[in-house]
Each structure stands twice: as structure tokens, then as C-alpha cells.
C-alpha positions as CSV (number, residue, x, y, z in Angstrom):
1,M,-0.1,-0.1,-0.2
2,N,2.7,2.3,0.9
3,E,4.8,1.4,-2.3
4,I,1.7,2.3,-4.3
5,K,1.3,5.7,-2.4
6,N,4.8,6.5,-3.1
7,K,4.5,5.7,-6.5
8,N,1.6,7.9,-7.2
9,M,3.7,10.9,-5.3
10,E,6.7,10.3,-7.5
11,K,4.3,10.3,-10.5
12,M,3.0,13.6,-9.1
13,N,6.6,15.2,-8.5
14,D,7.5,14.2,-12.0
15,S,4.4,15.6,-13.4
16,Q,5.0,19.1,-11.7
17,N,8.7,18.7,-12.6
18,T,7.7,18.3,-16.0
19,N,5.4,21.3,-16.1
20,T,7.9,23.5,-14.4
21,Y,10.4,22.6,-16.9
22,K,8.0,23.5,-19.9
23,L,6.9,27.1,-18.7
24,T,10.4,28.2,-17.9
25,P,11.6,29.5,-21.4
26,L,8.4,31.3,-22.0
27,G,8.5,32.9,-18.5
28,I,12.1,33.9,-18.8
29,V,11.5,35.6,-22.1
30,L,8.2,37.5,-21.0
31,R,10.4,38.3,-17.8
32,I,13.2,39.8,-19.9
33,V,10.8,41.6,-22.1
34,L,9.0,43.2,-18.9
35,V,12.5,44.0,-17.4
36,V,13.7,45.7,-20.7
37,I,10.5,47.8,-20.6
38,A,10.5,48.8,-17.2
39,V,14.2,50.0,-17.6
40,Y,13.4,52.0,-20.8
41,I,10.6,53.7,-19.1
42,G,12.8,54.4,-16.3
43,V,15.4,55.8,-18.2
44,L,13.0,58.2,-19.9
45,V,11.7,59.1,-16.9
46,F,15.1,59.9,-15.6
47,R,16.0,62.2,-18.4
48,R,12.6,63.8,-18.6
49,V,13.3,65.0,-14.8
50,T,17.1,65.6,-15.0
51,S,16.5,67.8,-18.3
52,K,13.5,69.7,-17.0
53,E,15.4,72.9,-16.1
54,E,17.4,72.6,-19.6
55,I,14.0,72.4,-21.3
56,V,12.7,75.2,-19.4
57,A,15.5,77.3,-20.2
58,S,15.9,76.7,-24.0
59,N,12.3,78.0,-24.3
60,T,12.8,81.3,-22.5
61,A,12.4,84.0,-24.8
62,K,15.2,86.7,-25.4
63,V,14.4,90.3,-25.9
64,N,16.3,93.6,-26.7
65,I,15.9,96.3,-24.1
66,A,16.5,99.9,-24.2
67,H,16.5,102.7,-21.7
68,I,14.5,106.0,-21.8
69,S,16.6,109.1,-22.8
70,K,16.2,112.8,-23.7
71,T,15.2,114.2,-26.9
72,D,13.4,117.1,-28.5
73,I,9.8,116.9,-29.9
74,K,8.1,119.2,-32.5
75,K,4.5,119.1,-33.6
76,E,3.8,119.9,-37.2
77,R,0.9,120.9,-38.9
78,S,0.3,121.0,-42.7
79,V,-2.2,123.0,-44.5
80,T,-3.1,124.2,-47.9
81,G,-2.4,127.9,-48.8
82,T,-2.6,130.5,-51.8
83,I,0.5,131.6,-53.6
84,M,0.5,135.4,-53.7
85,P,3.2,138.0,-54.6
86,S,4.8,139.3,-51.5
87,D,4.8,142.9,-53.0
88,T,1.6,144.7,-54.2
89,F,1.7,148.0,-55.7
90,Y,-1.7,149.7,-56.3
91,V,-2.1,152.6,-58.5
92,V,-5.0,154.9,-57.1
93,N,-6.2,157.9,-59.2
94,K,-5.9,160.9,-57.1
95,V,-7.7,163.4,-59.1
96,A,-10.9,163.4,-60.9
97,G,-11.3,163.6,-64.6
98,E,-12.0,161.5,-68.0
99,I,-9.8,158.8,-69.0
100,T,-8.5,159.8,-72.4
101,K,-5.4,157.4,-72.8
102,I,-4.6,153.7,-71.4
103,Y,-1.2,152.6,-71.7
104,V,-1.2,149.2,-70.1
105,S,-3.2,145.9,-69.8
106,N,-3.7,142.9,-67.5
107,G,-0.6,140.5,-67.7
108,Q,1.9,143.4,-69.0
109,T,5.1,143.8,-66.9
110,V,5.8,147.3,-66.0
111,K,8.6,149.1,-64.3
112,K,8.3,151.9,-61.6
113,G,7.5,155.4,-63.3
114,D,5.8,153.8,-66.4
115,K,3.0,155.6,-67.6
116,I,-0.5,153.9,-66.5
117,C,-3.2,156.5,-68.2
118,E,-3.9,160.1,-69.2
119,I,-6.7,161.6,-67.5
120,D,-8.4,165.1,-68.8
121,N,-8.7,167.2,-65.7
122,S,-8.1,170.4,-67.4
123,K,-10.7,172.4,-65.7
124,Q,-9.3,171.6,-61.9
125,I,-5.7,172.3,-63.7
126,E,-7.2,175.8,-64.7
127,S,-8.7,176.4,-61.8
128,A,-5.5,175.2,-59.5
129,F,-3.6,177.5,-61.5
130,I,-5.3,180.7,-61.0
131,Q,-5.4,180.0,-57.3
132,Y,-1.8,179.0,-57.6
133,D,-0.9,182.1,-59.8
134,T,-3.0,184.7,-57.6
135,S,-1.2,183.4,-54.2
136,R,2.3,183.5,-55.8
137,K,1.8,187.0,-56.8
138,A,0.7,188.0,-53.3
139,Y,3.6,186.2,-51.9
140,E,6.2,187.8,-53.8
141,R,4.5,191.1,-52.7
142,M,4.3,190.4,-49.1
143,E,8.0,188.9,-49.3
144,K,9.4,192.4,-50.2
145,L,7.3,194.0,-47.5
146,Y,8.6,191.6,-44.9
147,N,12.1,192.2,-46.0
148,S,11.6,196.1,-45.5
149,G,10.1,195.6,-42.4
150,D,6.7,196.9,-43.3
151,I,4.7,193.9,-42.1
152,S,5.2,191.3,-39.6
153,L,6.4,187.9,-39.4
154,Q,3.1,186.4,-38.6
155,S,1.6,188.1,-41.7
156,F,4.3,186.9,-44.2
157,E,3.9,183.4,-42.9
158,Q,0.2,183.4,-43.5
159,V,0.7,184.3,-46.9
160,K,3.6,182.0,-47.8
161,A,1.6,179.2,-46.2
162,Q,-1.3,179.8,-48.7
163,Y,0.9,180.1,-51.7
164,E,2.6,176.8,-50.8
165,A,-0.8,175.0,-50.4
166,H,-1.9,176.3,-53.7
167,K,1.3,175.4,-55.4
168,L,0.9,171.8,-53.9
169,A,-2.6,171.5,-55.5
170,Y,-1.5,172.9,-58.8
171,D,1.3,170.4,-59.1
172,T,-1.0,167.7,-58.0
173,Q,-3.3,168.3,-60.8
174,V,-0.8,168.2,-63.2
175,E,1.3,165.5,-61.7
176,Y,-1.4,162.8,-61.4
177,S,-3.4,163.6,-64.7
178,T,-0.9,161.1,-65.9
179,P,-0.6,158.3,-63.3
180,V,2.5,156.2,-63.2
181,A,3.3,152.5,-61.8
182,T,4.4,152.5,-58.5
183,G,6.6,149.8,-58.8
184,D,8.2,146.9,-60.7
185,G,6.0,144.0,-61.7
186,T,3.0,142.7,-63.5
187,I,-0.3,144.8,-64.1
188,E,-3.5,142.7,-62.5
189,N,-7.0,143.7,-62.2
190,T,-7.3,146.8,-64.2
191,N,-10.4,147.9,-64.5
192,M,-10.0,151.2,-66.8
193,T,-12.1,152.2,-69.6
194,L,-11.6,154.8,-72.4
195,N,-14.0,158.1,-71.9
196,V,-15.1,157.3,-68.9
197,T,-15.1,159.8,-65.9
198,I,-13.5,158.6,-62.7
199,T,-13.5,160.2,-59.3
200,T,-10.5,160.7,-56.9
201,G,-9.4,157.5,-55.1
202,T,-10.2,155.2,-57.8
203,V,-7.9,152.1,-57.9
204,L,-6.9,151.9,-61.6
205,C,-4.7,148.8,-61.3
206,Y,-2.6,147.2,-59.0
207,I,1.1,145.7,-59.9
208,T,2.5,142.5,-58.4
209,S,6.0,141.9,-58.0
210,D,7.5,139.3,-60.2
211,E,10.4,138.5,-57.8
212,A,9.6,137.4,-54.1
213,K,6.2,135.4,-53.3
214,E,4.6,134.6,-50.2
215,I,2.0,132.1,-49.3
216,E,-1.3,132.4,-47.3
217,F,-3.1,130.4,-45.1
218,G,-5.3,129.8,-42.2
219,V,-5.4,128.4,-38.8
220,T,-7.2,127.7,-35.8
221,E,-6.7,129.6,-32.7
222,S,-4.9,127.0,-31.0
223,V,-2.3,126.8,-33.7
224,L,-1.9,130.3,-34.1
225,D,-0.7,130.6,-30.6
226,G,2.2,128.5,-31.2
227,I,3.1,130.3,-34.4
228,K,6.1,132.8,-34.2
229,L,7.2,135.6,-36.6
230,F,10.3,134.3,-38.4
231,D,9.6,130.9,-37.8
232,D,10.5,128.3,-40.7
233,V,8.2,127.0,-43.1
234,V,8.3,124.5,-45.9
235,V,6.5,125.1,-48.9
236,E,5.7,121.9,-51.1
237,K,4.3,122.3,-54.9
238,Q,4.3,119.3,-57.5
239,G,6.7,117.3,-55.4
240,K,9.1,120.1,-54.9
241,K,10.2,121.9,-51.6
242,Y,10.8,125.5,-50.7
243,N,11.9,126.9,-47.8
244,G,9.9,130.0,-46.4
245,T,9.6,132.1,-43.1
246,I,6.6,133.4,-41.4
247,K,5.8,137.2,-42.0
248,D,2.5,138.0,-40.3
249,K,-0.1,136.5,-38.5
250,S,-3.3,138.5,-37.7
251,N,-5.3,138.1,-34.4
252,L,-8.8,138.8,-35.9
253,I,-10.6,136.0,-37.2
254,N,-11.4,135.8,-41.2
255,S,-15.3,135.9,-41.4
256,K,-15.2,134.2,-44.5
257,T,-13.0,131.1,-43.6
258,G,-13.7,130.9,-39.4
259,L,-9.6,130.7,-39.4
260,F,-6.9,133.2,-38.4
261,D,-4.9,134.4,-41.3
262,V,-0.9,134.0,-41.6
263,K,1.4,135.0,-44.3
264,A,4.9,133.3,-45.1
265,T,7.5,134.5,-47.5
266,I,9.0,132.0,-49.8
267,D,12.8,132.5,-49.9
268,D,13.9,130.0,-52.5
269,D,13.5,131.0,-56.2
270,N,10.7,129.9,-57.8
271,N,8.1,130.3,-60.7
272,F,4.9,130.3,-58.9
273,A,2.2,131.7,-60.3
274,S,0.0,134.0,-58.1
275,G,-3.4,132.6,-56.8
276,V,-2.3,128.9,-57.3
277,A,-2.7,126.6,-54.1
278,A,0.3,124.9,-52.6
279,K,1.0,122.5,-49.3
280,V,2.8,124.6,-46.1
281,T,4.1,122.9,-43.4
282,F,5.2,124.4,-40.1
283,V,6.0,123.9,-36.5
284,Y,3.5,125.0,-33.8
285,E,4.7,123.2,-30.7
286,E,8.0,121.9,-29.5
287,K,10.1,121.2,-26.7
288,E,13.7,120.5,-26.5
289,N,15.9,117.9,-23.9
290,I,12.9,116.0,-22.5
291,Y,12.5,112.2,-21.7
292,A,10.4,110.3,-24.5
293,L,9.8,107.4,-26.0
294,P,9.4,106.1,-29.6
295,K,5.7,105.4,-30.3
296,K,6.4,102.3,-31.9
297,I,7.0,100.6,-28.5
298,V,3.9,102.4,-26.7
299,Y,0.6,100.4,-26.1
300,Y,-2.5,101.7,-24.7
301,E,-5.0,100.5,-22.4
302,N,-8.5,102.5,-21.5
303,T,-6.3,105.3,-23.4
304,K,-3.5,105.3,-20.8
305,P,-0.1,104.6,-22.5
306,F,2.3,101.8,-21.2
307,V,5.3,99.8,-22.1
308,Y,6.4,96.6,-21.3
309,V,9.5,96.2,-19.0
310,I,11.6,93.5,-17.3
311,G,10.2,93.1,-13.5
312,D,11.3,90.8,-10.9
313,E,12.5,87.5,-11.6
314,G,12.7,88.6,-15.6
315,K,9.2,88.4,-15.6
316,V,7.6,90.8,-18.2
317,T,5.5,93.8,-16.7
318,K,3.4,96.3,-18.0
319,K,4.3,99.9,-16.6
320,F,2.1,102.8,-17.2
321,F,3.3,106.4,-17.6
322,G,2.2,109.9,-17.7
323,S,2.2,111.7,-21.1
324,G,2.8,115.2,-22.3
325,I,3.5,116.8,-25.9
326,E,3.6,113.9,-28.8
327,N,3.8,113.8,-32.5
328,T,3.6,111.1,-35.0
329,D,6.6,109.5,-34.0
330,K,7.5,110.2,-30.5
331,I,5.6,110.9,-26.9
332,E,6.7,112.8,-24.0
333,V,7.2,111.1,-20.7
334,T,6.5,113.2,-17.9
335,S,6.4,110.6,-14.8
336,G,6.0,106.3,-14.2
337,I,9.3,105.8,-16.3
338,S,12.9,106.1,-14.7
339,T,16.3,105.7,-16.8
340,S,17.0,102.2,-14.8
341,D,13.7,100.7,-16.4
342,D,14.7,97.9,-18.9
343,I,12.1,98.7,-21.4
344,I,11.5,95.8,-23.9
345,V,11.7,97.0,-27.7
346,T,11.4,93.4,-29.4
347,W,8.1,92.7,-28.6
348,S,6.1,89.7,-30.0
349,S,3.0,87.8,-29.7
350,D,4.6,84.9,-28.1
351,L,5.2,87.0,-25.2
352,A,2.8,87.9,-22.3
353,E,2.6,89.8,-19.2
354,G,4.1,87.5,-16.6
355,A,6.4,85.4,-18.9
356,V,9.7,85.2,-18.2
357,V,12.3,86.6,-20.5
358,D,16.0,86.9,-21.0
359,I,18.0,90.0,-22.3
360,N,19.7,89.5,-25.6
361,E,21.0,93.0,-26.1
362,E,20.8,96.5,-25.1
363,V,20.0,99.1,-27.9
364,N,20.0,102.7,-28.3
365,I,16.3,103.4,-28.2
366,W,16.4,106.1,-31.0
367,T,18.0,103.9,-33.2
368,L,15.2,101.0,-33.4
369,S,14.4,100.0,-36.9
């Protein structure tokens, strides 16, 4: 009985040994694969952990910075003006009479002293001559009496004054019967007609200078306050620019335009025709040696200007500032930014407030491209 039991146990052991022997190769393979996978994953995890700082560092953005500095700011205004002759000479009739001859026409060039027309004022000349001749004879007679001591100085002076007045009236009638050009230039706006009687004070024509020119334009009151006499202007016509100088400004508003009139002479040689339009550019406000920033690096939030700076721990931070005068390129900084602030000048869409950045290089704030 025991022998049978022993034999059965031996069979069972043999059977177990046989099964263990058959599973061992597969188990070994599986175990090797599992170990390799585990080791591979471990290596990846280890590398990931140990290289975390390097990965973060390689993704940190590099930016250029600049520091605020002083500059000048000028505010310019460009308006359309009208080219006019800088010198205009009016020929005014100083005697009444009938126009009997006309020597000039519109567009004609004349010299000072050239005849403009002839006026028949013979009746006035004759009347003036009678008064002049009578007072002349009285003057000559009274002069002899005064020299001989027969009349007082006062009596003589009265006769003399009357004589000089009548002589002037006669000379005027003779002289102004032939009006002449009062300056060199071109005849414009002549309105003379033969055989028409005109009264004293009639403008026969005006003469515009062919040399210097000026430009007339209008500005608002706020701009007028910033314009000073002798300030420079630039006049532009057909792509060419000419230098000029503020000549005059009016403190009375022009009722037709609602603006204040300003005149500027054009210094450069030009062939402008009178009455044509041209662009004139001038400075009406400026500040010198002030802290300012280029507008290209300035941003706005609810109309308040700010720049991005590098703050604590290298983080991007908004910095708002007070502003003053500005033009299309620059804006004055009155408060909020100091010369120690590292202002970011190479902003990109990849950056955001709070991002950590490194400084690539420092550049001059006024040489930004």
C-alpha cells in the first residue's frame, strides 16, 4: 500500500517537474521583455526629470531692451495755402476826370514810373493854376514888404502858407493827370475804360512783384498761439519743396473762413503763379531736451499709455506712464518711467505679461528700426 502511495507521489512530482520545465523558457522571455520595458521607461523618466531645467531654459524668450533718454519733439501741421505776390503796388487815381489814354493791360510787365493812363482834368488844372498864380503874386509882394520891415513875420507866414498850399494843389493836378507805376511787376485787375469819368480815389490797377512770393493760409486759434514770426516753413508744390519764413499773423478771425490768417514769405527762387494752391508745413509746438519714447514701442489700455519692462525675476510687466507733448513718432514721458527701467523693444505675439524673458542685448532707443 505504501509502495503504491509512494509511486503515485513520484508520478505527481514528475508531472510537476515536467510542467515547470515546459513553462520556464516562456517565462524567462516574458520576464526579460518586462524588465527591458521597465528599464526603458525608467530611463525616459530619469532623463525627463534631470533635463527639466534645460528644457525650460531653452524655451525662455530673448528680448532686446533699451532705456529712456532725452530728445526734442516738434508738432507740425500741414495746410493748404494760396501763393500770392509778396509786394503789391496799388495805382490809385488822385484826381477826378475823364480817361483819355490807357497805356497798360492785364499781364503786362512794367517798371516803376511807367505811364498807366492819362486823365483829362484840364478844368481842375486851370482852376488850381488861377489860385496858385494869385497866391504866388501875393507871396512875392508880401515878401518884399517883410524884408523891408513893413509887415510882421506872422502876416508873412500866413501868406506864404497859402501860397505853398495852392502850389501843391496845382502840382498835384498836373502830376496825377498821368498816373504812373508805383513799382516793378505785372499789371493785374485793371478796370480802366476810355472816355469814362472817374472820381478821386479810384483804384486803376495793381502791380504784383515778379520777384519774391508769399503764401497765405488759415489756422485755428490753438495753432495760431504756437506760431511765431520768423519761424521756418516748408512750401511744397508738384513734389518740390521750398523754404520760407513766417511774415505776419492776424489776431482777427477771417469771417469768410472762420480761421486766422497767416502769411509766410518763400525764400527760395521759384516760378509760382499767383493764386495757385500749395501745401505749407510749419511747427506750432515744440519741446527740447525732454524724456520721451518712440511711439512704436508704446501700447494703450483704456487710453492710458504703457510699455513692457522686465520686472522682478525676469518677468514681463506693464508699466504705465504720464505723457505730454507728442507727434507721429515720439511721445513725452512726464512720470512713471525712469532711466533704470529695462524697456522691452522687441515685443512679439509669443510674449505675454508675466512671461519670463532673458535679455539678448541693449540697444539705443532712438535707433530702433
